[in-house]
C-alpha positions as CSV (number, residue, x, y, z in Angstrom):
1,M,134.1,-156.8,-171.3
2,I,130.8,-154.7,-171.6
3,K,131.2,-152.8,-175.0
4,S,127.7,-151.5,-176.2
5,V,124.8,-149.7,-174.4
6,V,121.1,-149.6,-175.9
7,I,118.7,-146.9,-174.2
8,V,115.7,-147.1,-175.6
9,G,113.7,-143.8,-175.3
10,G,115.2,-140.6,-175.6
11,G,113.8,-137.1,-174.2
12,T,115.4,-136.2,-170.9
13,A,116.0,-139.6,-169.6
14,G,117.8,-140.9,-172.8
15,W,119.8,-137.8,-173.7
16,M,121.4,-137.6,-170.0
17,S,122.2,-140.9,-169.7
18,A,123.8,-141.4,-173.3
19,T,125.9,-138.1,-172.9
20,Y,126.9,-139.0,-169.4
21,L,128.3,-142.6,-170.4
22,K,130.2,-140.9,-173.4
23,A,131.8,-138.6,-170.7
24,A,132.8,-141.0,-168.5
25,F,133.3,-143.8,-171.0
26,G,134.3,-142.2,-174.1
27,D,134.8,-144.7,-176.9
28,R,134.8,-147.3,-174.8
29,I,131.9,-147.9,-175.0
30,A,129.0,-147.6,-177.9
31,V,126.3,-145.8,-176.9
32,T,123.0,-146.4,-179.3
33,V,119.8,-144.1,-178.3
34,V,116.5,-145.2,-180.0
35,E,113.4,-143.6,-180.1
36,S,110.6,-142.8,-181.7
37,D,109.3,-139.3,-183.2
38,R,105.8,-140.5,-182.8
39,V,106.3,-140.9,-178.8
40,S,105.8,-137.2,-177.3
41,S,107.9,-136.6,-174.0
42,I,106.0,-135.7,-171.0
43,G,108.6,-133.1,-170.0
44,V,106.3,-130.1,-170.1
45,G,109.1,-127.9,-168.2
46,E,111.5,-128.9,-165.5
47,A,112.6,-127.5,-162.6
48,T,115.6,-128.9,-160.6
49,F,117.8,-129.5,-157.6
50,S,121.1,-127.4,-157.3
51,T,123.3,-130.1,-157.7
52,V,122.1,-130.7,-161.0
53,R,125.3,-128.6,-162.1
54,H,127.6,-131.8,-161.3
55,F,126.0,-133.4,-164.4
56,F,127.2,-130.5,-166.8
57,D,130.1,-130.0,-165.1
58,Y,131.1,-133.5,-165.9
59,L,130.3,-133.0,-169.4
60,G,132.6,-130.2,-169.6
61,L,129.4,-127.5,-170.0
62,D,129.2,-124.3,-168.4
63,E,126.0,-122.9,-167.7
64,T,126.4,-119.8,-170.5
65,D,126.8,-123.0,-173.1
66,W,123.5,-124.6,-172.6
67,L,121.2,-122.0,-170.8
68,P,120.4,-120.2,-173.2
69,H,119.6,-122.8,-175.5
70,V,116.4,-124.4,-173.4
71,A,114.8,-121.0,-172.0
72,G,116.7,-121.3,-168.7
73,S,116.2,-119.7,-166.1
74,Y,117.2,-119.6,-162.3
75,K,115.7,-121.3,-159.3
76,M,117.3,-120.3,-155.8
77,G,114.4,-122.1,-153.8
78,I,110.5,-123.1,-153.9
79,R,107.9,-120.9,-152.8
80,F,104.8,-122.9,-151.0
81,E,101.6,-120.5,-150.9
82,N,98.4,-121.3,-148.8
83,W,99.7,-124.8,-147.4
84,R,99.2,-123.0,-144.1
85,K,96.3,-120.7,-144.8
86,A,95.0,-118.9,-147.4
87,G,97.5,-115.6,-148.1
88,E,100.7,-117.2,-146.3
89,H,103.8,-118.6,-148.1
90,F,107.1,-119.3,-146.9
91,Y,110.3,-120.3,-149.1
92,H,112.3,-123.5,-149.3
93,P,115.5,-122.4,-150.4
94,F,119.3,-123.5,-151.4
95,E,120.7,-122.5,-148.4
96,R,122.0,-124.0,-145.4
97,L,121.2,-122.1,-141.7
98,R,124.2,-120.4,-140.0
99,T,125.1,-121.0,-136.9
100,S,126.4,-119.6,-133.2
101,D,127.8,-120.6,-130.2
102,G,127.1,-124.7,-131.9
103,F,123.1,-124.1,-132.5
104,S,121.4,-123.5,-135.8
105,L,119.8,-120.0,-136.2
106,A,116.9,-121.8,-136.9
107,D,117.1,-123.0,-133.1
108,W,118.2,-119.7,-131.9
109,W,115.3,-117.6,-134.2
110,L,112.7,-119.8,-131.8
111,K,114.3,-117.9,-128.8
112,E,115.5,-114.6,-130.4
113,G,113.9,-114.0,-133.5
114,D,111.5,-111.2,-134.7
115,R,108.3,-112.8,-134.5
116,S,106.8,-109.8,-136.9
117,K,108.7,-111.8,-139.4
118,P,108.3,-115.2,-141.3
119,F,110.8,-117.5,-140.4
120,D,112.4,-118.2,-143.6
121,H,112.7,-114.4,-143.7
122,G,114.7,-114.1,-139.9
123,V,117.4,-116.7,-141.1
124,Y,117.9,-116.8,-144.5
125,L,119.0,-114.7,-147.8
126,T,117.2,-116.1,-149.9
127,P,113.7,-114.9,-149.9
128,H,114.7,-111.6,-149.7
129,L,116.3,-112.0,-152.9
130,C,113.6,-114.1,-153.7
131,E,110.7,-111.5,-153.6
132,A,113.2,-108.6,-154.8
133,Q,113.5,-111.2,-158.0
134,R,117.0,-110.8,-157.6
135,S,119.6,-112.5,-160.2
136,P,122.3,-115.1,-158.0
137,R,124.8,-113.4,-160.9
138,M,126.2,-110.1,-161.0
139,L,126.0,-108.3,-164.8
140,D,130.0,-109.5,-165.1
141,G,128.6,-113.1,-164.2
142,S,129.8,-113.2,-161.3
143,L,128.2,-115.4,-158.2
144,F,127.2,-113.1,-155.2
145,A,128.2,-115.9,-152.9
146,G,132.1,-116.0,-153.2
147,G,133.9,-119.0,-153.0
148,L,131.4,-121.7,-154.4
149,D,131.5,-121.2,-158.6
150,D,134.6,-123.1,-159.4
151,S,134.3,-126.0,-161.9
152,L,133.1,-129.5,-160.3
153,G,134.7,-131.3,-162.6
154,R,133.9,-134.7,-162.6
155,S,132.2,-135.0,-159.4
156,T,128.8,-137.1,-158.2
157,L,125.5,-135.3,-156.3
158,Q,127.1,-137.1,-152.7
159,E,130.4,-135.0,-153.7
160,Q,128.9,-131.8,-152.7
161,R,130.0,-130.6,-149.8
162,T,129.2,-127.2,-149.7
163,Q,125.3,-125.8,-150.5
164,F,125.0,-123.8,-154.0
165,P,122.6,-121.0,-153.8
166,Y,120.7,-122.2,-157.2
167,A,119.2,-124.5,-159.4
168,Y,117.3,-124.2,-163.1
169,H,114.3,-124.0,-164.6
170,F,114.0,-125.4,-168.4
171,D,112.1,-126.5,-170.6
172,A,112.9,-130.3,-170.9
173,G,112.3,-130.6,-174.4
174,L,114.8,-128.4,-175.5
175,L,117.5,-129.6,-173.6
176,A,116.7,-133.4,-174.8
177,K,117.4,-131.8,-178.6
178,F,120.5,-129.8,-177.3
179,L,121.9,-132.8,-175.7
180,T,120.7,-134.9,-179.0
181,T,123.3,-133.0,-180.5
182,Y,125.8,-132.7,-178.1
183,G,125.6,-136.7,-177.7
184,T,125.9,-137.6,-181.6
185,D,129.0,-135.1,-182.1
186,R,130.6,-136.9,-179.6
187,G,129.8,-140.4,-181.2
188,V,126.2,-140.8,-179.7
189,R,124.4,-143.6,-182.4
190,H,120.9,-141.8,-182.7
191,V,118.2,-144.4,-184.1
192,V,114.8,-142.5,-184.8
193,D,112.5,-146.0,-185.0
194,D,109.5,-147.6,-183.9
195,V,110.9,-150.3,-181.3
196,V,108.5,-153.3,-182.3
197,D,109.7,-156.0,-180.4
198,V,111.8,-156.7,-177.2
199,A,113.6,-160.5,-177.7
200,R,115.0,-162.1,-174.4
201,D,117.9,-164.9,-175.0
202,E,117.6,-168.4,-173.2
203,R,118.5,-166.8,-169.6
204,G,115.4,-164.3,-170.1
205,W,118.2,-161.5,-170.6
206,I,117.0,-158.8,-173.3
207,S,119.5,-159.6,-176.4
208,H,118.2,-157.1,-179.0
209,V,115.2,-154.9,-179.8
210,T,113.5,-154.9,-183.0
211,T,112.8,-152.1,-184.5
212,R,109.9,-151.0,-187.5
213,E,112.9,-150.1,-190.0
214,H,116.3,-150.1,-188.7
215,G,116.0,-154.1,-187.6
216,D,117.4,-155.5,-185.1
217,L,119.5,-153.2,-182.6
218,A,121.9,-155.5,-180.1
219,G,123.7,-154.7,-177.2
220,D,125.5,-156.1,-174.2
221,L,123.2,-153.9,-171.5
222,F,120.0,-152.1,-172.0
223,I,118.8,-149.0,-170.3
224,D,115.0,-148.3,-170.4
225,C,114.4,-144.8,-170.6
226,T,110.4,-145.3,-172.0
227,G,108.9,-143.3,-169.0
228,F,105.7,-144.7,-167.8
229,R,105.4,-147.8,-169.9
230,G,108.1,-149.2,-168.6
231,L,108.6,-151.2,-172.2
232,L,111.9,-152.9,-171.0
233,I,111.7,-153.1,-167.2
234,N,107.8,-153.9,-166.3
235,K,106.6,-155.5,-169.7
236,T,109.7,-157.3,-171.1
237,L,111.1,-158.2,-167.7
238,E,107.4,-158.1,-165.8
239,E,109.0,-156.0,-162.8
240,K,107.1,-155.7,-159.9
241,F,106.1,-152.2,-159.5
242,L,105.2,-150.7,-155.4
243,S,102.7,-148.0,-155.6
244,F,103.2,-145.1,-153.3
245,E,99.5,-143.5,-153.8
246,D,98.5,-145.3,-150.4
247,V,100.5,-142.3,-149.1
248,L,100.8,-140.2,-151.9
249,P,97.6,-140.0,-154.0
250,N,98.3,-137.3,-156.5
251,N,97.9,-139.4,-159.8
252,R,97.0,-136.9,-162.1
253,A,98.6,-133.6,-163.6
254,V,97.3,-131.1,-166.1
255,A,99.9,-129.0,-167.4
256,L,99.9,-125.0,-170.0
257,R,102.6,-123.7,-171.5
258,V,101.7,-119.7,-171.0
259,P,103.7,-117.3,-173.0
260,K,104.9,-114.4,-170.8
261,P,105.4,-111.5,-173.6
262,N,105.4,-108.6,-170.9
263,Q,108.9,-110.4,-169.3
264,A,111.1,-107.1,-169.5
265,T,108.4,-105.2,-167.4
266,E,107.0,-107.5,-165.2
267,G,110.0,-109.2,-164.2
268,M,111.3,-113.2,-163.6
269,N,110.5,-114.8,-160.4
270,P,113.7,-116.5,-159.6
271,Y,111.9,-119.6,-157.8
272,T,109.2,-122.3,-158.4
273,T,106.1,-121.8,-156.9
274,A,103.7,-124.4,-155.4
275,T,100.4,-122.9,-154.6
276,A,98.4,-125.5,-152.6
277,M,94.6,-125.7,-154.0
278,D,91.6,-127.7,-152.8
279,A,92.5,-130.8,-154.6
280,G,96.0,-130.8,-154.9
281,W,98.4,-128.0,-156.0
282,I,99.8,-125.9,-158.6
283,W,103.2,-125.3,-160.1
284,T,104.4,-122.2,-161.3
285,I,107.6,-122.6,-163.5
286,P,109.0,-119.3,-164.8
287,L,111.2,-120.2,-168.3
288,F,112.9,-117.2,-170.5
289,G,109.8,-116.0,-172.2
290,R,106.9,-118.1,-170.8
291,N,106.0,-119.9,-167.9
292,G,104.7,-123.6,-167.1
293,N,101.7,-124.3,-165.4
294,G,100.3,-127.5,-164.1
295,Y,97.8,-128.5,-161.4
296,V,98.8,-131.9,-159.8
297,Y,96.1,-133.2,-158.4
298,S,94.0,-136.9,-157.0
299,D,91.7,-138.0,-159.2
300,Q,89.7,-139.1,-156.0
301,F,89.2,-135.7,-155.4
302,C,88.8,-133.8,-158.5
303,S,87.6,-134.5,-162.3
304,P,90.1,-133.6,-165.2
305,E,87.8,-131.5,-166.3
306,E,87.7,-129.5,-163.3
307,A,91.3,-129.5,-163.2
308,E,91.6,-127.8,-166.1
309,R,89.1,-125.4,-165.8
310,T,91.1,-124.6,-162.7
311,L,94.0,-124.5,-164.1
312,R,93.2,-122.2,-166.6
313,E,91.3,-119.5,-164.4
314,F,94.4,-119.8,-162.1
315,A,97.3,-119.0,-164.5
316,A,95.9,-118.3,-168.2
317,P,92.4,-116.6,-168.2
318,G,91.2,-115.5,-171.3
319,Q,93.9,-117.5,-173.0
320,D,91.3,-120.8,-173.7
321,D,93.5,-121.2,-176.9
322,L,96.4,-122.5,-174.9
323,E,96.6,-126.7,-175.5
324,A,96.1,-128.3,-172.0
325,N,98.2,-131.4,-171.4
326,H,96.6,-133.9,-169.5
327,I,99.2,-136.9,-167.6
328,R,98.8,-140.0,-165.9
329,M,101.0,-140.5,-163.1
330,R,102.7,-143.7,-162.3
331,I,103.7,-142.9,-158.3
332,G,106.0,-145.0,-156.9
333,R,109.0,-147.2,-158.0
334,N,109.6,-150.6,-159.3
335,E,111.0,-153.0,-156.5
336,R,114.1,-153.1,-158.8
337,S,115.3,-150.9,-161.0
338,W,118.1,-152.9,-162.3
339,V,116.9,-156.4,-163.6
340,N,119.4,-158.5,-165.8
341,N,120.7,-156.5,-168.4
342,C,118.1,-153.8,-167.9
343,V,118.7,-150.3,-166.1
344,A,115.6,-148.3,-166.0
345,I,116.1,-144.5,-165.7
346,G,113.6,-141.9,-165.2
347,L,110.2,-142.2,-165.2
348,S,110.3,-146.3,-166.1
349,S,112.3,-146.6,-162.8
350,A,110.2,-144.5,-160.5
351,F,108.6,-141.2,-160.2
352,V,107.2,-138.9,-157.3
353,E,104.7,-136.1,-157.8
354,P,107.0,-132.8,-158.8
355,L,106.6,-131.2,-155.4
356,E,110.0,-130.9,-154.7
357,S,111.5,-131.1,-157.9
358,T,112.9,-134.5,-157.9
359,G,112.2,-135.8,-161.8
360,I,116.3,-134.5,-162.8
361,F,117.2,-135.3,-159.7
362,F,116.5,-139.3,-159.8
363,I,118.0,-139.2,-163.6
364,Q,121.1,-138.2,-162.6
365,H,121.0,-140.4,-159.6
366,G,120.5,-143.0,-161.4
367,I,123.2,-142.3,-164.4
368,E,125.7,-141.7,-161.2
369,Q,125.2,-145.0,-159.6
370,L,125.4,-147.1,-163.3
371,V,128.6,-145.7,-164.0
372,K,129.7,-146.2,-160.0
373,N,128.5,-150.0,-160.3
374,F,128.9,-150.4,-164.0
375,P,129.5,-154.4,-165.1
376,D,131.7,-156.6,-166.9
377,E,131.1,-159.9,-168.6
378,H,131.2,-161.5,-165.7
379,W,127.8,-159.5,-164.0
380,D,129.0,-159.5,-160.5
381,P,125.3,-159.2,-158.8
382,Q,126.6,-157.0,-155.9
383,L,127.2,-154.3,-158.3
384,R,123.6,-154.7,-159.2
385,N,122.7,-155.4,-155.6
386,D,124.4,-151.8,-154.3
387,Y,122.6,-150.1,-157.6
388,N,119.3,-151.2,-156.3
389,G,119.7,-150.4,-152.8
390,R,120.6,-147.1,-153.4
391,V,118.4,-146.0,-155.9
392,A,115.3,-147.6,-153.7
393,E,116.7,-145.6,-150.5
394,V,116.8,-142.6,-152.4
395,L,113.0,-143.0,-153.3
396,D,111.9,-144.1,-150.3
397,G,113.4,-141.1,-148.5
398,V,111.8,-138.3,-150.7
399,K,108.5,-140.0,-150.5
400,E,108.9,-139.7,-147.0
401,L,109.7,-135.9,-147.0
402,L,106.8,-135.5,-149.6
403,V,104.2,-136.9,-147.2
404,L,105.6,-134.6,-144.4
405,H,104.5,-131.7,-146.6
406,Y,100.6,-132.9,-146.5
407,V,100.5,-134.1,-143.0
408,A,102.3,-131.5,-141.5
409,A,100.7,-128.4,-143.5
410,A,98.2,-126.7,-141.6
411,R,95.2,-126.4,-143.9
412,E,92.2,-128.8,-143.4
413,D,89.9,-126.8,-144.9
414,T,88.8,-129.6,-147.8
415,P,88.2,-133.2,-148.2
416,Y,91.3,-133.5,-149.8
417,W,93.4,-132.0,-146.9
418,K,91.2,-134.0,-144.2
419,E,92.0,-136.7,-145.9
420,A,96.0,-135.8,-145.9
421,K,95.6,-135.9,-142.4
422,A,93.9,-139.6,-141.9
423,R,96.8,-141.4,-143.8
424,T,98.9,-143.9,-142.6
425,L,102.5,-142.7,-142.7
426,P,105.6,-144.0,-144.1
427,D,108.0,-146.0,-141.7
428,G,109.8,-143.3,-139.5
429,L,108.2,-140.2,-140.4
430,A,105.6,-140.3,-137.5
431,E,108.6,-140.5,-135.3
432,R,109.8,-138.0,-136.5
433,L,107.1,-135.4,-136.1
434,D,107.3,-136.2,-132.4
435,I,110.8,-135.4,-132.3
436,A,109.9,-132.4,-134.7
437,S,107.0,-131.4,-132.1
438,S,109.5,-131.0,-129.1
439,H,112.9,-129.5,-130.7
440,L,114.2,-128.9,-134.3
441,L,115.0,-132.1,-136.3
442,D,119.2,-132.6,-137.2
443,D,121.5,-134.6,-138.9
444,R,120.9,-137.6,-137.0
445,N,116.9,-137.3,-136.7
446,I,116.2,-136.9,-140.6
447,Y,115.7,-139.9,-142.8
448,Q,119.4,-141.4,-142.7
449,P,120.2,-142.4,-146.0
450,Y,121.2,-140.3,-148.7
451,H,118.2,-138.7,-150.3
452,G,118.9,-135.4,-151.8
453,F,117.7,-133.2,-148.8
454,E,119.9,-132.4,-145.9
455,Q,118.6,-131.2,-142.4
456,Y,117.5,-127.8,-143.5
457,S,115.5,-128.6,-145.8
458,W,113.5,-130.6,-143.4
459,I,113.5,-128.0,-140.8
460,T,112.7,-125.3,-143.0
461,L,109.5,-127.2,-144.2
462,L,108.1,-128.2,-140.7
463,M,108.4,-124.7,-139.7
464,G,106.9,-122.8,-142.7
465,L,104.0,-126.0,-142.8
466,G,103.2,-125.0,-139.3
467,H,104.8,-127.7,-137.5
468,E,106.7,-125.7,-134.9
469,P,108.1,-127.1,-131.7
470,A,106.7,-125.9,-128.5
471,R,109.6,-124.1,-126.9
472,P,113.3,-123.3,-127.9
473,R,116.0,-125.5,-126.8
474,P,116.3,-124.6,-123.0
475,A,120.3,-124.8,-123.3
476,L,119.6,-121.4,-125.3
477,S,118.8,-119.6,-121.9
478,H,122.2,-120.6,-120.2
479,I,124.5,-118.9,-123.3
480,D,125.0,-115.6,-124.2
481,P,122.9,-114.6,-127.0
482,R,124.7,-111.6,-127.9
483,A,126.5,-113.4,-130.6
484,A,123.3,-115.2,-131.9
485,R,121.2,-111.6,-132.3
486,A,124.4,-110.3,-134.3
487,E,124.0,-113.2,-136.3
488,L,120.7,-112.7,-137.1
489,A,121.2,-109.4,-138.0
490,A,123.8,-109.9,-140.0
491,V,121.4,-112.1,-142.1
492,Q,119.0,-109.3,-142.8
493,N,121.9,-107.0,-143.2
494,D,123.4,-109.0,-145.9
495,A,120.3,-109.4,-147.4
496,K,119.6,-105.9,-147.7
497,R,123.3,-105.5,-148.8
498,L,122.9,-107.7,-152.0
499,V,119.3,-106.5,-152.9
500,D,120.7,-103.6,-154.1
501,A,123.6,-105.0,-155.4
502,L,122.0,-107.1,-157.4
503,P,120.5,-107.1,-160.9
504,S,116.9,-108.3,-161.8
505,C,116.7,-111.9,-162.6
506,Y,115.0,-110.9,-166.0
507,E,118.4,-108.4,-166.8
508,Y,120.9,-110.8,-165.6
509,L,119.2,-113.6,-167.8
510,A,118.4,-111.4,-171.2
511,S,122.2,-110.4,-170.9
512,I,123.1,-114.4,-171.7
513,H,120.2,-114.8,-174.1
């Protein structure tokens, strides 16, 4: 039997892994986290998927148990600014499309929609709530979308059958601290020390790590959460890293923590903002008490000094005392994230730029798949192969979706954006774009393996970015449109009702913080 797991590296990846393993296996597995207090975490403020609630429910945590401890706030979607042209924006919400007579409202909008309003405002509730800075919860804690708020129990990402209407923003460092306490209270051994050596046995498998003060830490299974260093998976086991920079060239970021002392009067946006810039894009993540801001860019088109100057002018003019955190990103994935008795989770496994907030999602997916394929003393290679295949599929699917943002964006006004249109596309994306020129994509012609995104995401991004079909589906001309018109009107009526009924995002969060 596998009786002991050693996790090298803490941070969000390390402590999410440790607490999830404890929740899954209890005292049947000994879990040790060894982390250095001299290695800082990359996390500067995180945005997530709505599916992250599966993780917290698995641990038995209600959001009021942890959200106030991590400067947490709500994310109902992503607002993309200036991707089509300066001054325009659209939302990518956590909301599935309604249907009428077997066709989505997106299809009907192309034929019957009010073109004086943007597509997203015509077919979704979420953009209206975002613009009004509304909370997804009433002051009594009830969710505006009835029937979706039950506990998920011990369920996983791929078991989500309904679309939950929001995700979270939180301070990644504070989440790691919260999970540290949660994990150690439940038996996770916490060793604060520097790993100075990684030892291998005669098979080439990891036998133990040597620490500066605590000596050797042996284990059956090792989890590499050492970030971009890949101390175990890459430096020790020499696993090949497959770069995505040929199609996703953004390889650097600079981040700022910007205090927001006037949130009570200014309000809080319940969404992440991604603002297109001359050589990349800037994120804005509203946390309780501050914003996280960062400029993601390609150093082929922008220097670190220029990026920092641009970010300060955008996010914190006159606040020159704020410390900038410059990050060099490793974009791509390991050929295999599980090698021998070592599993890489988090940045040591893979990373794509944070345009769709996939970092925490990749960690969660990796942990869930490890539990599903957990080995015994036989180390069945098929379990390892299944894990590696699923992790690779998720990464490759997200890569394709991210490339879509750049190639489908209407803007082409700087060398950076011109180059975005000239790069080679990942396999399958060119065909999808061709289909999308004729009609909206559906669940058959998006990227097929599980990758965290549904057809409505592909449709919303293409429409918002300016890649609209040439004409509506011909079939709609033969269907009575009255039901569809009524459904389109219902979206507007429901949105107005909810905007009037819901408290502001700040008002609700202040009540639980």
